[in-house]
Every structure is written in C-alpha cells, then in structure tokens.
N, C-alpha and C positions, 0 to 999 in steps of 0.2 A: 382331482386325483393326481394331476401331474406333479405337484410338489411331493406328495407321498411316494409316488413312483420313483422320483429322482433320489429321495432319501433311501428307499429300499435298495436301489441299484448300488448306491455308494456303500451301504451297509453290507450288501452281498460281497462286494470286492474286498472290503476290509475284513469281514469274517473269514473269507477264504484264505487270505494271506496270514492273518493271525493264527488261524487253525493250523495252517501248514507249518509255520515257524514253531509254535508251541508243541505240536506233536512230534516234529523232527527233534526238538530238544529232549522231549520225553524219551523218544526212541534211542537217542544217544546216551542218555543217563541210565535208562533201565530197559534195554531191548528184550523182547520176549524170545525171539530167535536171534542167534548171534552170527548171522551171515556176514555182516560187514565189520565185525569187531576188529579184525586185523587188516582190513582193506578199505580204508576211508575213501581212497580214490575211486574204487569200484562203486562204492555207495553214491558218490557224486555223479558218476556216469549213469548209473541206474536212475537216479532222480532226474537228471537232465533229460534222458530219453523219454521218460514218462511225462514229464512236464511239457516237453516240446509237443508231444502228441496232444496233451490237454490244451496247449496254446492254439494248435491248429483247429481243434474243435470249438474253442471259445471264439476264434475269429469267424468261423463258419456261422455260428449261431448269431453273433453280433451283426454280421454283414447281411445275412440272408433271412434268418428266421425271426428275430425279435420284432421287426416291422410287420411281418406276416401275422405273428401271434397277436400283436397289438390291433391290427386291422380286423382280425377275426373276432377278438374280444369286443371291440367297439361295435361291430356289426351285430353280434349276438345280443348285446345290451340294447341297441336301438330297436331291433326287431323283436325283442323279448323272446329270444330263442335259447333253449337250454334248460335243463332240469332246475337249476338253482334260480334262474330268472322266473320260471313258472311258479316256484314256491314263493319267491319274493313278491310276486304279483298278488298273492293271497295272504301276505303278512309276515313272511320270514324276515327277521331282523337282520341288519347288516353283519352282526357278529356271527349269526347262524349261517349266513351266506359264506363268510370267510372260513369258518370251521368246516362247513360242508365241502368247500373247495379243497382244503388241505387233505381231508379224508379221501375224497374222490380221486384227487391227483395221486395220492400215495397208493390207493387201491389199483389204479391203472398201472403204476410203476411195478407193482407186484405181478400183475397179469402180463405186462410187457416183458419183464425179466424172465418169467417162466416160459413164455412163448419162445424166447431166444434160445432156450435149452432144448426145445422140442422140435422146432423147424430147422432142418439141416442148413438151409440157405442162410438163415439168421445166425445160426451158431458159428458159421464160418467167420463172421465179423466179431461176434461176441467172445470167441475164444482168445482174441488178443488180450482181453482183460484177464482171462484165466491163466494164460500161459506165462505169467510172471512168477518165477520160483522164489522170489525174494519180496513177497508182498509187504508193503509199508504204506505210509500215508500218501506217497506219490502215486500208488496204484489206483487211488480213487480218481485220478485224472487219466488213466490209461484205457481209453476206449478208441476203437477204430472209427475214423471219420465217417465211414459208410454207415456204421450203426447209429451214430449221432444224426446223420442226415435222415435216415429212415425214421428214427424215433421222433425227431423234430417235426417231420412232415405229418406223422400220425397225430402229433399233439394238436395240430390245427383242428382235427376232428374232435378231439377230447374237449377242447375249449368250446366248440360249438355245441357238442352234445350236452355238456354239463353247465354251460353258461358261466364261464369263469372269467373274472376280470384279470387284466395283465398284472396288476399290482399283487393279486392273490397268487399268481403263478411265480412272480419274483420272490414273494415271501416264502412260498413253499420251497423253491429252489435253494434259498438261503439256509433255511433250517435243515432241509434234507441233506444238502452237501456237507454241512458241518458234521452231521451224524455219520455220513458216508466216510468222510476223512477219519473220524474217530474209530469206526469199526474196521477200517483197513489198516490202521496204524500198527506198527510192530511193537505193541505194548500189551501188557496183561494187567488184569485187575484181580484183587482177591475174589474168590468164587462167590462169596456172599454179596459183594458189591455188584458183580456181573449179573448175578441172579436177580437182584432187585431191579437193576436197570432194564434187563431184558423182558421184564413184564410189560414194558412200554416201548422201548426203542431197541434197535439192533445193536448188539455189543460185540467187542472183539472176539470173545470166546465163541459166540454164535456164528460170526461171519467167517472165522478161520475154517470152520467145517465146510462152508460153501466153496472155499478155494482148495479143498482137498483134491488129490489126484484120484481118489477112489470114487467112481461115478455115483454110487448111491448117496454119497455126501455132497458131491458137486451138484447133484440135482436135488438140493434141499435149501432151506433158508434163503428164499428169494427176496424177502422184504428189504426195502431201502431205508425207511425211517421208522415206522411203527412195526413192532415185531409180531403183533397179533394176527397179521394177515397169514403168516405161516401156520399158525394154530388153526385158523379158520380153513385154510386150504390143505391142512394135514400134510404140510411139507416141512414141519419143524423138526430139527434134529440137533443133538449135541454129542460131543465126544467127552468121555470121562477124563481123558488126559489130552488137552489141546496141544501140548508140547510134542506129542507123538505124530501129529498131522504132517503129512508130506505135501507141501504146496506145489502148485503148478500143474502142467499137463505133460504126460509122457509123449515123447516125440517132438517136443518143442524146446529142447534145452540147448540146441546149438547156438553158438554166439551170434550167427547171422539172424536167428529168429528173434533175438532180443534187441537188435538194432532198430532204429526208426524205420528204415526202409523194409526191414524184415517184417515188422509189425504191419506196415501198410500193405505188404504183399501177402499177408497171411490168408486172406479169403480165397486166393487162387492156388495156395499150396496144398498138395496132397501129402498128408503125413501118415506114416504107418504107426498107428497107436496100438501098443501092446495092452492086453487086458491087465488090469490091476487087481491083485488079490486083496481080499478083505484084511484090514489091519488086525494084528493079533489080539488087540483089546476091543474089537468090534465084532458085530454079527449083523445079520439082516433083521435088525430090530425095528427099523422104520422110525416112526415118530416116537419120541420119548418125552416124558413130562418134564416140566421145569423143576 
C-alpha cells in the first residue's frame, strides 16, 4: 500500500494547487460577487491571509497528525478493529471497503460541521471560517488552527471506529477538498447545472447560503462533499436569488478581525452580534426541495 499512498499524497497536492489556480482564474474572468473588481491588491491580501492560515494548518497536520493517523489505521487493521474491517472479515470486497470509508468519513464531516454550529466553544473556532465577507476559493483554507487540531484528534477515533486505511483517508481528503474549493469559489453556474450537480455534491449556490449572515441560513447546508446528508438531516436550504445573500458575520468586519493575528485571536474575542432580519426574499420556510 505504500506506493499507492505516495501516489495519492502527490495527487492530493497537485489537485489542490491546480484547483486553486483554475478557480482563481475563473473568479477573475467571471466573478459572482464583484468585491475585488476594482481592488486587485486587496484581493491579493485577502488570498494571502487565508492561504497563510491554511499553510499553518497543513504544517500542523503534516508534522503531528499524519503519523498518528497512520499508526491508528495500521493498528486497527492488524487487530481487525472497526466496522469496515469486521465486514471485510466476512467477505466485504476491497472496493466496498473504500466506498464505505468515503461515505462514513463524509457522514462524520457532516456531523462534525453541524456540532461546530451548536456547541459555543467549538463555534468560537469555527466562526473564523464564517467571518470572511469576501468568500472565494481561498476561504476553503481559512480555518482556525484550534479547530483543525480538535478535528484531527477526533479523527483518530473515527479511524478506529470505522476501520479506515490511511490511503482511504488521503483519497477522501483529495476528493473532498476539490469539491470544497469549488463550492467556496466566487463563481456561479446556470441554475440547471447547479441543480443537477447538487443532487450529488455541494455546489456554489448551495454553499453560499451556508455563509449567509442570517442565522437560519448559516445553520444549514453542512455537507462537505456529498449533498444528500443535508436532505437526510433536514438541514438543506436554498435561496431563490443567491446574489442577494450577504456573506460574513455581523460584528466581525473590522480590519483587525480579517488579519491573520485577528483570526488567530478570534476564539477569545467577545463580539457584540446584532440580530439579523430575514432577507426580503426569504421567510422561515426551513428546508425547501431541489
């Protein structure tokens, strides 16, 4: 499995960089929101801040957690521990093991994301991702290092519980992050294309709702890769006119909040958040159909 794992790691890096470049070019040619049309330097600063935070997280994962995940995966395999290993012992084929790993990891990501919106302590870290008023492809890398440390630690338990191989985790991360970059990008698709894609994966129109300042929308659309978890969890929501969505979080628009140090200090900041009225084209309609 070592050669396969090496190939997947290289593919993961290439996919991340290619996705970043392609989507930034798309955002430049056809931006959905025009926040940086007359301020290319501000766009560069915004991207640099978000990518620096992403770099810190990547370093933490590489130095601390990849080895721990690998050790946990190897031990679970040797001891035949975990749901997928138990099924494998009674005849589950290797492709079924890999498919099960992808689905279980993505289901966990849905649950973890939703928990971050419910537990105040976790929200203090997760709000760094939401307080970006100019969401674009680089926002996919904008997570507080504390959130990444907590989620990476919990992933050890997920690996043991489900019996996941390290190569399956790398494969999932590669596919998932490509979709995450896509649905954070400042781009738009024709509605019929977005509708077709969101039957399977999270799309830009769907995820823009999640980054709305209006809390009923913020607390919806938690899926990372596959969109059907939100339908199962009854947290799926759309906006008829995505261009009317106001992105970010009230109380977090000061320049210092958008700096790298400001983002790192966000968990200990007390912000006075004003209540946000329902948008004129919305109501408390909850889940709506595709």
